[in-house]
C-alpha positions, 0 to 999 in steps of 0.5 A: 500500500502506497502512502503519498505525503500530502494526505499524511501531512494533512492527517498529522497536521490536523492531529497537531492542531487538536494537540495545540488546541488541547494544550491551549485549554490546559496550559494556555499555549498560543494557537499556531496556524495550520501552515506552520504545523504542516511545515513542521510535519513535512520537515520531520516526516512524522509517523504517528505510532500512538493516537490518544482520542482524549488527549491528542497533544500526548500522541506519539510520533516518530520523526525524521524518517526520511528526507522531504524529497523521499517517498515512503511506501508501506510494506508487509513484515515479510517484505523486509530483508531477512537481515532486518528481521534478524536484527530485531529478533536478536536485539529486541526479544519478544518485540511486537511488529507494528508497521514497516516502510520502504524509503525511496528517493525521487527517482524511485531508487531504494534508500532504506527501510523503517520498521516500527515495533513495540518493545516492553510496551514502548514504540521503537522506530528503527532505520535500516539502509537499502541492504537491511543494515541497522542505521539508527533508532529514530527520535520520537516526539509528543504531538505538542512538541513537533514544533518545539525542541522535542520535549516539555516538562511533564511529558514522557520525554522530559528527561531530555533536559538533562535533569535526570528526574528518574534517578533514585538514591540507592538508599531510597530503594524499597527494602524488597529490592535491597533484600533481593540483592542481599539474597541473590547477588550479595557481591554486587556493588550497586552504582545507580538506580532509576524509575521507569515510566510504569514506576518500576526500577532499574538498578545498575550494579557491578560484580566481575561485569556490569549488570542491569536488574529490573524490578516492577512497581512492587519491587519484585524481580523481573529480569537481569541483563549483563551489560556489554563490556570487556572484562576488567575493572569497571570505573564510573566516569563522566559523560565528558570523559568519553572519547569524542567519536563515542559521543558522535556515534551516540548522537548520530545513532540515538538522536536526542538520547539521554545520558544515564551512566558511563563506565571505563573498563581497565586492566592493570590501569589500561583502558580496554573499552567503555560501556555507556547506559543511555535512554532513547525514547523511553527505552534504555540501552547499554552501548559498548565501545572499544578502547579507541571509542569505536562502537562494538555492540548495543543491548536494550535493557528495558 
């Protein structure tokens, strides 16, 4: 099924108008004319992945899916390259497929693919090249933020302002969580804890490796993931201490990502590599780099 951009632009623009109208009633925002909204949607080439009938301003859109000159056609999952399916199966276990598109230039030459999935209940948009190789995780925005900087306080992407409101002190973790570690992973050193959108918890720890342990809102264990990193001593470092090419890779591959935590891995004082924990559109990832700051692998946490 082929989608032309004109009706898509109108539909999303109308949703954005509804969003801004809703915001105007609720937060006193100024009404923006339809031409400005259409221009913003055309610029970001947004795909709606969640539409709220009651609060359309909170609808979620995947943006920057292709250039304005490109053509986007819907395709069945079976028409994606096998490498795309393999990548999704390997990196997003138990995902749920939502929709897929081919991206072609003005001459009709295939440029790549966009696949949209649900992972742990959250939408994830991924871009692949014409050969089916992964390129990047696409940025998401709420409808009311299509014209802005991509987030607002109180929204589901509010942590993009860098204030890390999801952080919780280790000492403030529920007793059920600390007791779980004492009983099952007594040698772990807990280094960071954060809350999830569904009020659960993710605890980062180190113990001859780096781990992320996930708990639900009641503090009950859900899963434990070993983070990708070379063997050695894990040392907490600031984001600014990461190699420049590492930071460039993260910005290009996870647009508008939120930094959570970084580690350098050393053996006898010599850096072997890095592990960086980030959040990209409400999904947390651990990304491994070698000693030169070059990407090695990534693993979704939750």
